[in-house]
LODO-29559 format. One record per residue (C-alpha): residue in three letters; z, y, x. Coordinates in Angstrom, 1 decimal, m for minus. Layout:
<rs>
   resn       pz       py       px
    ala        Z        Y        X
...
</rs>
This chain:
<rs>
   resn       pz       py       px
    met    129.4    126.0    124.8
    pro    126.9    126.2    122.0
    asn    126.6    123.0    119.9
    pro    122.9    122.4    119.2
    ile    123.7    120.3    116.1
    lys    126.3    122.8    114.7
    asp    123.9    125.7    115.4
    leu    120.9    123.7    114.0
    tyr    120.2    126.0    111.1
    lys    120.0    129.3    113.0
    lys    116.7    131.0    112.3
    asp    116.4    134.0    114.6
    asp    113.9    133.7    117.4
    glu    116.4    134.3    120.2
    ser    118.7    131.4    119.3
    phe    116.4    128.8    120.9
    glu    114.4    128.3    124.0
    tyr    111.3    128.6    121.9
    leu    110.1    130.8    119.0
    tyr    111.1    129.3    115.7
    glu    109.6    130.1    112.2
    glu    111.1    128.2    109.3
    asn    109.3    127.4    106.0
    val    106.1    129.1    106.7
    thr    103.8    128.7    103.7
    val    100.4    127.1    104.1
    pro     98.3    127.6    100.9
    leu     96.2    124.6     99.9
    lys     92.5    125.0     99.1
    gly     91.4    124.9     95.5
    asp     94.7    126.3     94.1
    lys     96.3    122.9     94.8
    gly     99.7    124.5     95.7
    leu    101.3    124.9     99.0
    val    102.8    123.1    101.9
    arg    105.7    124.5    103.9
    val    105.9    124.0    107.7
    asn    108.2    124.9    110.6
    val    106.5    126.4    113.6
    tyr    107.8    126.2    117.2
    arg    106.1    128.2    119.9
    pro    106.5    129.0    123.6
    lys    108.1    132.3    124.4
    thr    105.0    133.6    126.1
    lys    103.8    136.8    124.5
    gly    100.2    137.3    123.9
    met     99.2    133.8    124.8
    arg     97.4    131.3    122.6
    his     98.5    127.7    122.7
    pro     97.1    124.3    121.6
    val     99.0    123.0    118.6
    leu    100.5    119.6    117.9
    val    100.8    118.9    114.1
    thr    102.8    116.4    112.3
    tyr    102.7    115.8    108.5
    gly    104.9    113.3    106.7
    pro    107.6    112.6    104.1
    tyr    110.8    112.2    106.3
    gly    111.8    115.9    106.3
    lys    110.9    118.5    108.8
    asp    114.5    119.8    108.6
    ile    116.4    116.5    109.0
    his    117.7    116.3    112.5
    tyr    117.0    113.1    114.4
    ser    120.7    112.6    115.0
    his    121.3    112.6    111.3
    phe    118.3    110.5    110.4
    his    119.1    107.7    113.0
    ala    122.1    108.6    115.2
    asn    122.0    105.4    117.3
    ser    118.4    105.8    118.1
    tyr    118.8    109.5    119.0
    asn    121.6    108.7    121.4
    glu    119.1    106.5    123.4
    val    116.3    109.1    123.5
    pro    116.1    110.8    127.0
    gln    117.9    114.1    127.1
    glu    114.7    116.1    127.8
    his    113.7    115.2    124.2
    his    116.9    116.4    122.7
    ser    116.7    119.9    121.1
    pro    118.2    121.6    118.1
    his    115.1    120.6    116.1
    ser    114.5    117.0    117.3
    ala    113.2    114.8    114.4
    trp    112.6    111.1    113.9
    glu    109.2    109.8    115.2
    thr    107.8    113.2    116.1
    pro    107.2    115.2    119.3
    asp    110.3    117.2    120.3
    pro    109.6    120.9    120.1
    gly    111.9    121.7    123.0
    phe    110.0    119.5    125.4
    trp    106.5    120.3    124.2
    thr    106.9    124.1    123.9
    asn    108.2    124.0    127.5
    his    104.9    122.4    128.5
    gly    102.7    125.1    126.8
    tyr    102.2    123.6    123.3
    ala    103.0    125.0    119.9
    val    104.4    122.5    117.4
    val    103.8    122.6    113.6
    arg    105.9    120.2    111.6
    ala    105.0    120.0    107.9
    asp    106.8    118.6    104.9
    glu    104.3    116.4    103.1
    arg    103.5    117.5     99.6
    gly    106.2    116.5     97.2
    cys    108.8    116.2    100.0
    gly    111.3    118.4    101.6
    gln    110.4    122.0    100.9
    ser    106.8    121.3     99.8
    pro    106.4    121.2     96.0
    gly    104.0    118.8     94.2
    ile    103.5    115.2     93.4
    leu    104.9    112.7     95.9
    asp    102.1    110.2     96.5
    thr    102.3    108.9    100.1
    met     99.1    107.9    101.9
    ser     97.0    109.1     99.0
    arg     93.7    110.9     99.1
    gly     95.6    114.1     97.9
    thr     98.0    113.7    100.8
    ser     95.2    113.6    103.4
    glu     93.5    116.6    101.7
    ala     96.6    118.6    102.1
    tyr     97.0    117.5    105.7
    phe     93.4    118.6    106.3
    asp     94.4    122.1    105.1
    val     97.4    122.2    107.4
    val     95.3    121.2    110.4
    glu     92.7    123.9    109.7
    trp     95.5    126.5    109.1
    ala     97.1    125.7    112.5
    ala     93.8    126.0    114.3
    ser     93.2    129.4    112.8
    gln     96.5    131.1    113.6
    leu     96.5    134.0    116.1
    trp     98.9    132.1    118.4
    ser     96.7    129.1    118.4
    asn     93.9    128.4    120.9
    gly     91.9    126.8    118.1
    lys     92.5    123.3    119.2
    val     94.8    120.9    117.3
    gly     96.1    117.5    118.4
    leu     98.0    114.9    116.3
    leu    100.9    113.0    117.9
    gly    103.5    110.9    116.1
    ile    104.9    107.5    115.4
    ser    104.4    105.1    112.4
    tyr    103.8    107.2    109.2
    tyr    103.0    110.2    111.5
    ala    100.4    108.0    113.1
    gly     99.0    106.2    110.1
    ser     98.2    109.5    108.4
    gln     96.3    110.6    111.5
    trp     93.5    108.1    110.9
    arg     92.9    109.4    107.4
    val     92.9    113.1    108.1
    ala     90.7    112.6    111.3
    ala     88.1    110.9    109.1
    arg     87.9    114.1    107.0
    gln     87.0    116.0    110.2
    pro     89.0    119.2    109.8
    lys     87.9    122.2    111.8
    gly     89.9    122.6    115.0
    leu     91.0    119.0    115.2
    ala     90.4    118.0    118.9
    cys     92.1    114.6    119.4
    ile     94.7    112.2    118.0
    ile     97.3    109.8    119.3
    pro     98.3    107.4    116.5
    trp    101.3    105.7    118.1
    glu    102.1    102.4    116.3
    gly    100.2    103.5    113.2
    met     98.6    101.2    110.6
    ser     95.1    102.2    109.7
    asp     94.5     99.8    106.8
    tyr     97.0    100.5    103.9
    tyr     96.2     97.2    102.1
    arg     95.8     94.7    105.0
    asp     98.3     96.1    107.6
    arg    101.1     97.3    105.4
    cys    101.2     96.3    101.8
    arg     99.5     92.9    101.3
    his     99.3     90.6    104.3
    gly     96.5     88.2    103.6
    gly     96.8     89.3    100.0
    ile    100.6     88.6     99.8
    leu    102.9     91.5     98.9
    ser    105.2     92.6    101.8
    asn    107.8     94.0     99.5
    thr    111.1     94.2    101.3
    phe    110.1     96.8    103.8
    ile    108.3     98.9    101.2
    thr    111.5     98.9     99.1
    trp    113.8     99.7    102.0
    trp    111.5    102.4    103.3
    trp    110.9    104.0     99.9
    asn    114.5    104.1     98.9
    arg    116.0    105.2    102.2
    gln    113.4    107.4    103.9
    val    111.2    108.9    101.2
    val    112.8    109.3     97.7
    thr    115.9    110.7     99.4
    asn    113.8    113.6    100.7
    gln    111.8    114.3     97.5
    tyr    111.2    117.9     96.7
    gly    114.0    119.0     94.3
    arg    116.4    116.2     95.2
    pro    120.0    117.4     94.8
    gly    122.6    117.3     97.5
    arg    120.5    117.0    100.6
    ala    122.4    119.7    102.6
    ala    125.8    118.1    101.8
    arg    124.5    114.8    103.1
    lys    123.0    116.5    106.2
    trp    119.6    115.4    105.0
    gly    117.9    118.7    105.6
    phe    118.3    121.8    103.4
    asp    118.6    122.0     99.6
    thr    115.3    122.9     97.9
    ile    114.4    126.6     98.1
    glu    113.5    126.8     94.5
    gly    116.5    124.7     93.4
    asp    117.2    121.2     92.2
    leu    115.1    119.3     89.7
    pro    116.5    117.0     87.0
    glu    116.1    113.3     87.5
    glu    113.5    112.9     84.8
    glu    111.3    115.5     86.4
    leu    111.8    113.9     89.9
    ile    110.6    110.6     88.4
    ser    107.5    112.1     86.8
    asn    106.7    113.9     90.1
    arg    106.2    110.7     92.2
    arg    104.1    107.6     92.4
    asp    106.6    104.8     93.0
    gln    105.3    102.7     95.9
    thr    107.6     99.8     95.0
    ala    106.2     99.6     91.5
    asp    102.6    100.3     92.4
    asn    102.3     97.8     95.1
    ala    103.8     95.1     92.9
    lys    101.5     96.0     90.0
    tyr     98.2     96.3     91.8
    arg     96.8     93.3     93.8
    phe     93.2     94.1     94.8
    arg     91.4     96.7     96.9
    asp     89.0     97.6     94.2
    gln     91.8     98.8     91.8
    asp     92.1    102.6     91.7
    tyr     95.6    102.5     93.4
    tyr     94.3    101.0     96.6
    ala     90.7    102.3     96.3
    ser     92.0    105.9     96.3
    lys     93.5    105.4     99.7
    glu     90.3    104.1    101.4
    tyr     88.3    106.0    104.0
    asp     85.6    105.2    106.6
    met     87.0    104.7    110.1
    asn     83.5    105.4    111.5
    asp     84.0    109.0    110.3
    ile     86.6    109.6    113.0
    lys     84.7    111.4    115.7
    val     87.5    113.1    117.8
    pro     88.9    111.4    120.9
    val     91.5    108.7    120.1
    leu     94.3    107.2    122.1
    ser     95.5    104.3    119.9
    val     98.9    102.9    121.1
    ala     99.9     99.5    119.7
    asn    103.1     97.5    120.3
    trp    102.8     93.7    120.8
    gly    106.1     93.3    118.9
    gly    104.8     95.1    115.8
    ile    103.5     91.8    114.3
    leu    104.3     92.7    110.6
    leu    103.2     96.4    110.2
    his    101.3     98.5    112.8
    leu     99.9     96.3    115.5
    arg     96.8     95.2    113.6
    gly     96.1     98.8    112.5
    asn     96.0    100.2    116.0
    val     93.5     97.6    117.1
    glu     91.3     98.0    114.0
    gly     91.4    101.8    114.3
    tyr     90.3    101.6    117.9
    leu     87.5     99.1    117.2
    his     86.0    101.0    114.3
    ala     86.6    104.6    115.0
    gly     83.3    106.4    115.6
    ser     84.7    108.4    118.6
    lys     82.8    108.6    121.9
    his     86.1    108.8    123.7
    lys     88.5    106.2    122.5
    tyr     91.2    104.3    124.2
    leu     93.6    101.4    123.4
    arg     97.0    100.8    124.9
    phe     99.5     98.0    124.1
    ile    103.1     98.5    124.9
    thr    106.4     96.6    124.3
    gly    109.8     97.6    123.3
    arg    111.5     98.8    120.1
    his    109.5    100.8    117.6
    asp    111.3    104.2    118.2
    leu    112.1    104.5    121.9
    pro    109.0    104.0    124.1
    phe    107.4    107.1    122.7
    tyr    109.9    109.2    124.6
    thr    110.0    107.4    128.0
    lys    108.8    109.4    131.0
    glu    105.8    107.2    131.8
    leu    104.5    107.1    128.3
    val    105.1    110.8    127.7
    his    103.1    111.4    130.8
    met    100.3    109.4    129.3
    gln    100.5    111.4    126.0
    lys    100.5    114.7    127.9
    thr     97.6    114.0    130.2
    phe     95.5    112.9    127.2
    leu     96.4    116.0    125.2
    asp     95.9    118.2    128.3
    ala     92.4    116.8    128.7
    phe     91.2    117.6    125.2
    leu     93.4    120.6    124.2
    lys     93.6    122.4    127.5
    asp     90.5    121.1    129.4
    gln     92.8    119.8    132.2
    asp     91.5    116.3    132.8
    thr     93.7    114.9    135.6
    glu     93.4    111.2    134.5
    gly     89.8    110.9    133.6
    trp     90.3    110.7    129.8
    lys     87.5    113.3    129.1
    ser     85.2    112.2    131.9
    gly     85.4    108.6    130.8
    gln     86.9    107.4    134.1
    ala     90.2    106.3    132.4
    pro     90.2    102.6    131.5
    arg     89.3    101.9    127.9
    val     92.0     99.3    127.4
    gly     95.4     98.7    129.0
    phe     98.3     96.4    128.1
    ala    101.6     95.0    129.1
    leu    101.5     91.3    130.1
    arg    104.3     89.5    128.4
    lys    105.3     86.9    131.0
    gly    108.6     85.1    131.3
    asn    111.7     84.7    129.1
    ile    113.4     88.0    129.8
    gly    115.1     88.4    126.5
    tyr    114.5     91.0    123.8
    asn    115.5     94.6    123.0
    asp    116.2     95.2    126.7
    pro    114.1     98.1    128.0
    glu    115.1     97.6    131.6
    ala    114.1     93.9    131.6
    glu    110.8     94.7    130.0
    lys    109.9     96.9    133.0
    gln    109.2     93.5    134.7
    tyr    106.1     93.1    132.6
    ala    103.0     94.0    134.7
    phe    100.4     96.3    133.2
    arg     96.7     95.6    133.4
    tyr     93.6     97.5    132.5
    glu     90.3     96.2    131.0
    asn     86.9     97.7    130.1
    glu     86.8     96.6    126.5
    trp     88.5     94.9    123.5
    pro     88.3     92.0    122.9
    ile     88.1     91.2    126.5
    lys     84.5     90.1    127.3
    arg     85.5     87.1    129.5
    thr     87.7     85.6    126.8
    glu     87.4     81.8    126.4
    tyr     88.0     81.1    122.7
    thr     89.6     77.6    122.9
    lys     90.3     75.3    120.0
    phe     93.6     73.5    119.9
    tyr     93.4     70.8    117.2
    leu     96.3     69.9    114.9
    thr     97.1     66.2    114.6
    ser     98.8     64.3    111.8
    ser    101.5     63.4    114.3
    his    102.3     67.1    114.7
    gly    100.5     67.6    117.9
    leu     98.3     70.5    119.1
    thr     95.7     69.4    121.6
    glu     92.5     70.7    123.1
    lys     90.7     67.3    122.6
    pro     90.3     66.2    119.0
    gly     91.4     62.6    118.5
    gln     89.3     60.1    116.7
    val     90.5     60.1    113.0
    asn     89.5     57.0    111.1
    lys     91.5     57.4    107.9
    glu     92.7     60.2    105.7
    ser     96.3     61.5    106.0
    thr     98.4     64.6    105.2
    val    101.2     66.6    106.6
    ser    103.2     68.1    103.7
    tyr    106.0     70.6    103.0
    lys    107.6     71.9     99.9
    ala    106.7     75.3     98.5
    pro    110.2     76.3     97.2
    ala    111.0     77.8     93.8
    ser    113.5     80.3     95.4
    leu    111.3     81.6     98.2
    lys    114.3     81.4    100.5
    asn    114.7     79.1    103.4
    pro    111.3     77.5    102.9
    glu    110.3     74.2    104.5
    tyr    108.0     74.4    107.5
    val    106.0     72.0    109.7
    his    105.4     72.4    113.5
    phe    102.4     71.4    115.6
    thr    103.3     71.5    119.3
    thr    101.2     71.3    122.5
    glu    102.0     69.2    125.5
    pro    103.5     71.2    128.4
    phe    100.9     73.5    130.0
    lys     99.9     72.3    133.4
    gln     98.9     75.7    134.7
    glu     99.7     79.3    134.0
    thr     97.6     80.5    131.0
    glu     97.1     84.0    129.7
    ile     96.5     84.4    126.0
    thr     95.3     87.9    125.0
    gly     93.3     88.7    121.9
    his     92.7     87.5    118.3
    ile     93.7     84.2    116.9
    val     92.3     82.2    113.9
    ala     93.7     79.1    112.3
    his     91.3     76.8    110.4
    leu     93.1     74.6    107.9
    asn     92.3     72.2    105.2
    val     94.9     72.6    102.5
    ser     95.8     71.6     99.0
    ala     98.7     71.7     96.6
    ser    100.3     69.2     94.2
    ala    103.1     69.2     91.7
    met    106.6     68.0     92.5
    pro    107.7     64.7     90.8
    asp    108.7     65.1     87.2
    ser    107.7     68.8     87.3
    lys    106.5     70.3     84.0
    thr    104.2     72.7     85.9
    ser    101.5     72.4     88.6
    pro    100.9     74.9     91.3
    ser     97.9     77.2     90.9
    glu     98.3     79.1     94.2
    ile     99.0     78.5     97.9
    asp    100.5     81.1    100.1
    leu    100.1     80.3    103.8
    phe    102.5     81.7    106.4
    val    101.4     80.9    109.9
    thr    103.5     81.6    113.1
    leu    102.7     81.1    116.7
    arg    105.8     80.4    118.9
    his    106.4     80.0    122.6
    leu    108.8     77.4    124.1
    asp    110.0     77.6    127.7
    glu    110.3     74.6    130.0
    asn    113.7     73.8    128.5
    gly    112.4     73.8    125.0
    ser    114.1     77.1    124.1
    glu    112.0     79.6    122.2
    thr    111.0     82.8    124.0
    phe    111.6     85.7    121.7
    tyr    110.1     89.2    122.1
    thr    111.2     92.6    121.0
    gly    110.4     93.4    117.3
    thr    110.2     96.7    115.5
    ile    113.9     97.2    115.1
    gly    115.0     95.4    118.2
    asp    115.1     92.1    116.5
    pro    113.8     88.8    118.0
    val    110.3     88.0    117.0
    pro    107.9     85.1    117.9
    val    104.5     85.6    119.5
    thr    102.6     86.5    116.4
    lys    102.1     85.8    112.7
    gly     99.4     85.5    110.0
    trp     99.1     85.0    106.3
    leu     96.7     84.0    103.5
    arg     96.8     83.7     99.8
    val     94.4     80.9     99.2
    ser     92.9     82.2     95.9
    leu     91.7     85.1     98.1
    arg     90.2     82.8    100.8
    arg     86.6     84.1    100.4
    thr     85.4     85.7    103.6
    ala     82.8     88.5    103.7
    asp     80.4     86.5    105.9
    asn     77.7     89.2    106.1
    his     80.1     92.0    106.9
    pro     79.8     93.4    110.4
    arg     83.6     93.1    110.9
    asn     83.5     89.3    110.2
    gln     83.6     87.5    113.5
    pro     84.4     84.0    114.7
    trp     87.6     85.4    116.2
    his     88.3     87.7    113.2
    pro     87.6     86.5    109.6
    his     87.1     89.6    107.4
    arg     88.1     89.6    103.7
    glu     87.5     92.3    101.1
    tyr     90.4     91.3     98.8
    leu     88.6     92.4     95.7
    ser     89.3     91.3     92.2
    thr     85.9     89.6     92.2
    asp     86.9     87.5     95.2
    val     89.5     85.5     93.4
    gln     88.8     81.8     93.4
    pro     90.8     79.1     91.6
    val     93.3     76.9     93.3
    val     93.3     73.5     91.5
    pro     96.0     70.9     92.3
    gly     94.5     68.1     94.4
    glu     91.5     70.0     95.5
    val     91.2     70.5     99.3
    tyr     90.2     74.0    100.5
    ala     89.0     74.8    104.1
    val     90.4     78.2    105.0
    asp     90.4     80.5    108.0
    val     93.6     82.4    108.5
    glu     93.6     85.7    110.4
    ile     96.5     85.8    112.8
    trp     97.3     89.1    114.3
    pro     96.2     89.9    117.9
    thr     98.7     89.1    120.7
    asn     99.4     88.6    124.3
    val    101.6     86.0    126.1
    val    101.5     84.3    129.5
    val    102.4     80.7    129.2
    ser    103.9     79.3    132.4
    pro    103.6     75.7    133.6
    gly    105.9     73.5    131.6
    asn    105.9     75.8    128.6
    arg    104.5     74.9    125.1
    leu    103.0     76.6    122.2
    val    104.0     75.8    118.6
    leu    101.9     76.5    115.5
    glu    104.2     76.7    112.5
    leu    103.1     76.5    108.8
    ser    105.1     77.3    105.8
    ser    105.0     78.6    102.3
    gly    107.3     81.6    103.0
    asp    108.9     83.8    105.6
    thr    110.5     82.1    108.5
    gln    112.3     83.5    111.6
    gly    110.9     86.8    112.8
    ala    110.0     88.4    109.5
    gly    112.9     90.8    109.8
    leu    112.6     93.8    107.4
    phe    109.1     92.7    106.4
    glu    109.6     89.7    104.0
    his    107.4     88.6    101.2
    asn    109.8     87.5     98.4
    ser    108.7     89.4     95.3
    glu    109.2     87.2     92.3
    ile    106.6     89.4     90.5
    asp    104.0     88.7     93.2
    arg    105.1     85.2     94.0
    pro    106.4     83.5     90.7
    ser    107.8     80.0     91.1
    asp    105.7     78.5     88.3
    val    102.6     79.5     90.3
    leu    103.7     78.3     93.7
    glu    106.3     75.5     93.3
    gly    105.1     72.2     94.5
    phe    104.0     70.5     97.7
    asn    101.5     72.1    100.1
    his     99.4     69.6    102.2
    val     97.4     69.9    105.4
    his     94.6     67.2    105.3
    phe     93.3     65.1    108.2
    gly     90.5     62.6    108.2
    pro     87.0     61.7    109.4
    asn     85.1     65.0    109.7
    val     88.1     67.0    108.5
    asp     89.5     69.0    111.5
    asn     92.2     71.6    111.6
    trp     92.5     73.9    114.6
    val     93.7     77.1    116.0
    val     91.4     79.2    118.1
    ile     93.4     80.6    121.1
    pro     91.9     83.5    123.2
    val     92.4     82.3    126.8
    ile     91.7     84.7    129.6
    pro     90.4     82.9    132.7
    thr     92.1     83.7    136.0
</rs>
């Protein structure tokens, strides 16, 4: 029997169930070099097919089984082929359903020469050229769709805003849309551990000219040969260094990655994951809200980051959407507008985490808009006795609840504010905001005083026995309901900006927005907490947790850079203030039954 992995590198057309062209050259406009792509097409002579394009840094030639073997083993067999690749549509499946697939190595990666500068303006310009190239080929019907997970989703927003000819629709599947706010600097605080892990494992290892790839089964060795280390370094923008060095959106590094979401005009199916509370979730919601598309849809799923993309039900959703806009076969009403605008899994019950079979118990409901129009934004007030109550108590004297901001950033102290057991089932779906009155002070006998406060806010869910209900996170890890962050020196909100809403404080994070944090001064701040869904059963409680650093549920996405968070700036006590006319609350989006 043929071994699809052993025979992976065969090139002749008859070796596979589809036509395969390897390392096809796409010239970039303006003499900006070239990008190399692999092309997979149905074996139907003389026919033109719609095209699915992916563009990213992970290697068009790295087989899924080599990139992440355990994950590949869980992917349904119909998405296994000799050219399966991580987070991308499988060419075996999609060519069998009448689609051509073009998989590109991002410039500076794999077999595409150039400067490696992920998520940059130059990257989206090159992607633009690949889309237009795919639309113009003789085997193409002139319509291109974009489909992929994570990086292969986040890059879709940017190229769609450039409006390349032939682009007909996009499906950004768990894809951040705001490089600064979603990925790099949560509330202005550097999310460094994921960036470092991602850069060193998944990007630099595939840089164009990197020696030894074939020996490590990490794709092919570079066509033009290896490059020396000093040249590799000069040919890349190091994300780990750049994100630590640059802090504000008006600095060139971040400004060069900006685009206008309203420029996206093609149909959008934005697929978010409730468990993606530290990377993509926010971006899928923001992309849906602000894309300028006539036809745009938002879906919320659950499960691990890599697997739902390949399940039968969700592949059916992908296919019907693509069929509607790439083949004019609208069986589900996507094109006619009859399909529901919003749909989501209802997270009800303590069913465990990282259990796909158990998560099938979650009901799925559709709505006409986001946020849901009938939402009752309900204030739960913090009390100095660590309560969380819908009715504010009479406060006659000033008091504080305090916790240490540690020097080490590890195992930070935290404080909890807990509701009474809910008397009736309550659905919470939407955006959350915490309003807090905070200050900082020095530790006794300290030679330094804090000049910054980093707020870490977590919403947790306790069942009737007092045990926390965890949900499935990005890598199958246990995560709480949701999280939010704010660097208090960047507390200024853009009050006149159209995105600034009572349920969604909007910040620009510019260098001109920086305000001082003076020890002993009390600052009223509104903390954006990422959107969520949870059904709280009778007898269950909610917990609002405040800390100066990462607590349970951060996983790969910690904020512990000593460059971004030096101890002499943060070390001290953080305080939440209570008193007459000094209220602290969290706004919860309750959906009435």
